[in-house]
N, C-alpha and C positions, 0 to 999 in steps of 0.2 A: 475565645481560645487564646491562652497565653503563649507567647513565643518562647522558643528555645534559643539560647545563645549560639551564634554561628561559630562553633569551635570544633576541633578534631573529635572531642568526646561525643558531641551530638551526632556527628557523622557516623562514628563507631557504634553508637546506640542504635541508629537506624539500620546499620549493616547486621547487627546482632538480631534485630527483630525481623529481618528480611526472610530468613529460613523458617522462622516460627510462624509469622503471619505477615504477608506482603502488605496488607492494608494498614497494619500498625506502622510499618516502616514508612509507607507513603505519608501517613498522618504526621509522623515525626519530622520528615523532610519538609513538609509544608510549614510546620511550626518554625523550623530553622530559617526558612525564607522570609518569615514575618519579623525576624530580628531587625530593628531599625538601625542598628550600627552600620556605619559605612567606612570603617577602618580597612586598610589594605588586607589585613588578615581575614576579617569578616567577609569581605568581598570574595576572597579566594575560596573560603569555605562554602560560600553560597553557590559559587560556580560548580564546586564539587557536588553540592546537594542537588543542583539542577540536573547535572549529568546522571546522577544516581536515580533521581525522581523520574526522569525521562525514560530510562531503561526499565524501571519498574512498571510505569504506566503502559509502556509498550508490551511488556510481558503479560499484563493483565487485560490487554486489548481495550484500554480505556481511551479511545481516540478523542472523545469530546473533552475529557479532562486535560489532554495535551493541548487542545485548542484553547481552553480556558487559561492554561498555564502561560501560554504565549502572551495573552492579554494582560494577565496578572503581573508579568515580568517587565512590562513597559517602563515603569518608573525606575526599576533596577538597571535597565539598559542605559539610562542617562548617566549612570555612575561609573560604567566600565568602558574601555576603549571600543571603538566602532568595529575593529577586527574581531574582538571577542564576541560582540553582539551578533555579528554575521555568522560566526561559527555556531553559537547557541541556537539561533533561529533556524539555520539550515539543518542542524542536528535534530531539532524537534519536528520539522517538516518531514525529514527522512524517516523518523520513528513512526509518524502517522502513516507514511506510505507503506510501511512493513505490516500494518494491520489490514487484513483482508476486508474488501467491501467498503473502502473509505474514499473512493475516487471523488465523489461529490463533495465530501467534507474537505478533502485536500484542495479542491478548486476554490471553495469558499474561504478556506484558511489563507491561501495564497493571495486572493483578492483583498482580504482584510490587511495582510502584511504589506501589499503594494500601496494601499491607501495610507497606512501608517508611515512607511518609508518616504513617501512623497511629502507628507506633512513635516517629517523630521529632516528632510533633505539628505537622506542617506542613499545617494545615487548608486554606489557600489553594490549594496545589498539589494536595492530595488531591481537592478538589472538582472541579478541572478534569480531573484524570486519570480520576475516576469518570464525569464527563460523556462523556469520550472513550470509556471502556470501554462505557458504555450504547449509544453510537452504533455501536460495533463489534459488540456483541451483537445489535443490531437488524439490522445488515447480514447477520449470520450466521443470522438468523431464530430467535434464542433470545429470543423476545419476553417470556416470563414472567420470566426472570432480569433482562432489561433494565428491565422495568416495576417490579419490586421495588426495583432499584437507584435508579431515578429517583424513586420515591415518597418514599423517605427523603431523597434529595438535595434535592428541591424544598422540603420543609419546612425543612431546615437553611439553605438559601440564602435563603429568604424571611425567616427570622429574622434573618439577617445583613444583609439588604437589599442584596445584591450584584446590582444591576440588570443589568449586562452579562452576567454568567453566567446570571442568571435568564431572560433572553431566549433564550439558547442552549438551556437545559434545557426551557423551555416549548415551544419550537419542535420540539425532539427528541421531547418527549412527544406533541405533535400528530401527528408523522410515525408514531410508534409506534402510537397509537390508530387512525390511518388504515390502517396495515398490518393491524391486527386487525379492520378494518371497523366500528369503533365511532365513527361520524361525529359524534354529539353531543359526545363527550369530545374528539375531535380539534378540533372548532370551539372548544370552551371553552378548550382549551390554547393555541390560536392567538390567541384574543382576549386571553388573559393575556400572551402574548408581545408582542402589539401594545401593550398598556397599559404594560408595562415599557419597551418601546422608545420610547414617546412621552415618557418622563421623562428620557431621556438621549440623547447622540449615539450613533447606531448606525453602525458602518462600512458602506460601500456593499455589501460582499459579504454581510453579515448581513441588511441590508434587502432585498437581492435574494432571499435564501433565504426570508424571510417572505412576500414577494410571490409567489414561486413556489408556496409551500404554500397561500396564499390562493386562487390560481388553480386549483390541483388540487382543492380542496374545493368551489369554486363550480362547476367542471366536473362534479363528482360529483353536484351537485344540478341538473344540466342548465341552469344559468344560464351559457351559453357566452359571452354578450356581456360580462358582468362578468369572467368568467374570462380572456377575451382581454385586457382592459385590465390585469389583474394580471400576466399573462404578459409583456405588452409592457413594463411597469415593471421586471420582473425581468430581461428581456432587456437593457434600457438599462443597468441596474446592472452586469450580468456582462460586457456588451460593452465597457464603459468600462475594465474591469479585465482584459480578455482572458482571462476565466475560461472553462474548458471547459463550464461549466453553461449558457453562453449558447446553445449549439446546442440544448439540451433545451428552453429557454424558447421559442426560435424554432419548434421542432418542435411544441410544444403550442399555440402561436399558430396555426399552420397547421391543426392538428387542430380547433380551435374554429371556424375559418372553414369547414371541411368539414362540421362537425356542424350549422351553421346554414344549410346549403345555399348557401354563398357560395364554392364550390370554384373559381370563376373568378378570385377574388382571390389564390389561392395562387401562381400564376405571377408575378404582379406583386410580391408580397412577396419571393419568392426572387430575382427579378431586381433588387431594390433594392440600393443600395450596401452596406447592412448584411447583406442576405441572401447576396450573392455571396461575402462573406468566409467564410461557413460552408458553402459547397457541399460535398456529400459524400453518403455513403449514406443518412444520416438524412433529409436534405431531398429526395433522389431518391425515397425511399420515400413521403413525404407527397405529392409531386407525382404519383406513380403512383396513389395512393389517390384524389387529387382528380380525375384523369383518368377513373378507373373510375366515380367517383360522378357526374361530369358526363354520362357516356355511359349511366348506369344499367345498367352491365354487370356482372353477378355473376361471369361467367367471368373478366373482367379483374381484378375484385376478388380472386378466389381466386388467380389467377396472381401478383398483387402480394403477397398474404400469404405465398405460398410463396417468392417470389424474395427478399423482404426480411424473412424470418422473424426475424432478430436485431434489426432495427430496430423491428418492429411487434409481433410476438407475445411477444418476450422483454422488452418494456417493459410492465410491468403496467398503467400508466395508459393508454397508447395502446391496448393490447389490449382493455381493458374497454370503451372507447368505440367501438372499431371493431367489436366483437362486436354491440353495440347497433345500429350503423349498418348492418351486414351484414343483421341481422334485418329492419330497416325496409325496406331495398332489396329483400330477398327477398319480403316481404309485398306491397310495391307492384307488383313484377313479376308475382307470382302473381295478384293481383286484376285486373291489366290483361289477363292471358292468359285467365282463366276468365270474364271479363265476357260474351263473346258466346255462351257455352254454357249449356244447362240440364242436360246430361249429357255428360261427357267422360272419356276414358280417362286415368288417372294417368300411364301410360307416355308418352302424347302430350304432356302438359304438361311432363314431365321432359325430353322430347326438345326441345321448344321453348325451355325455359329452360337446357338443357345442364347438368343436374345429375342425380345418381343418383336412381332411382325411390324407394328407401326414404327418402332425405333429403326429397324432395318430399312424400311421403305423410305423414311425421311432421310436417312443417311445416303441411300442410293441416289435419290433425286438430287441431293446436294452435290454428290460426286459427279453426276452427269452435267450439272450446271457449271461445275468447276473444271469440266473437261478432263477428268481423271480417266475416263474411258468413254467410248462412243456407244450410246444406247438410248432407250426410251422405256418408260414404265407404262405397261398396258394395264391400267387400274381396273378396267372392266373384267378382264380375265385374271387379274392378280398376278401378272407375270412381268418379268424383266426381259426385254428384247435387247440383245447385244449385237452391235454392228461391227463389221471388220473395220480396222483402223483405215481411214481414208488415206490413200497414197497422195502425197503432195506432188503437184505438177511442177517439174523442174524448170518449165519454160518461164515462169514469172520471176524467180530470182535471177535467172540468166538474163532476162530482158532488162531488169533493173541495173544489173552490173554493166551491160552494154551501154545503156543510157548514161550511167555514171562515167564510164571510160570516154564516151563521145564528148561529154561535157568538159572533161579534162583536156582533150585534144583541142577543142574549140577555144578554150581559155588560153592554151599555150600559143595557138596560132594568132589570137588577138594580141597577145603581148608582143610577139615577133613583128607583126604588121605595124604595131604602134612604134616600135623601134626604127623600122625601115622608113616610115613616114616622117619620123623626127629627123 
């Protein structure tokens, strides 16, 4: 295959062929890259050809070709500045990421690039590719490998004091520890990310990611009001950038409103100018949850969970909080239903609450053990026996208070006697 000279004419020829036949345009751009010339103009044209070729391969979903392109370009990288190399490499990796179903290929590609950057002693690029690799491993649920990679990377970047990369790595570490349910370490890593971010200018997208993670951690501690304010800040950042993460921030804002029993505010937020922009299944799911919560209806709640499974149960953050909300709703409904009875059939309660008998029986036994009410399950008769709330005897707290006061008097007398003796 003969090469084409790396000139403006060759690039224009490829652009003309793009609308007619993308494959022909790709073929022309590959021929331009084969030009052996290394003059400044030729190098500039080759950079343009790489950008155009990357975009075309991404449009054609040719992920393997993008991977091969990175390998093919290695001799070219030795002719251009390291900063431009880093930009091209990250651009190609980003393009592969936009092709669906390529997570394993991205991991393999990042590992190849880490080996090459080590061999070429390109520390700046290696650290960024390693951070990307750790994020991909976390998405792939390979937590131990991601944690091992981040542990070494954090020490190295702290030593170099690269604040912008340090913010990324600390934020990633926080997400990783959160996935492993290690909340103290997740909070510590997030605090480190905030500290590093305060020392430099942080791009709005990165600031939004920090606020989103802060909201998630506060929501985990049941501090939904603070979490709401963080989600709102994240939403403002992502909305200004038209980032797809904006809809998740909005979804979590609505979740916080539901969790603090302000489900009536949900409709207002969705109907606002910002909310209308993101109408879709995610917001419909949260509106349905808010309606079920307002009506205290477990049946509606279960129908919503079933109808919007992808938006609710497959989102781990929403699923965790909705499970807690469902339990609370169930307990409130059961307490309201059993209140008039001293003895009632479990089947009758199940019929009233429209849930399976075994489900209701299991929940009642859990509530008795948690001392939510005094009672016992007569499984032979299939009944729930409710006892009157035992009246606490006031004599015990009064006795403890008397002993405590006596102790204070004795201590005071001991101090006085010690002074007299002295």
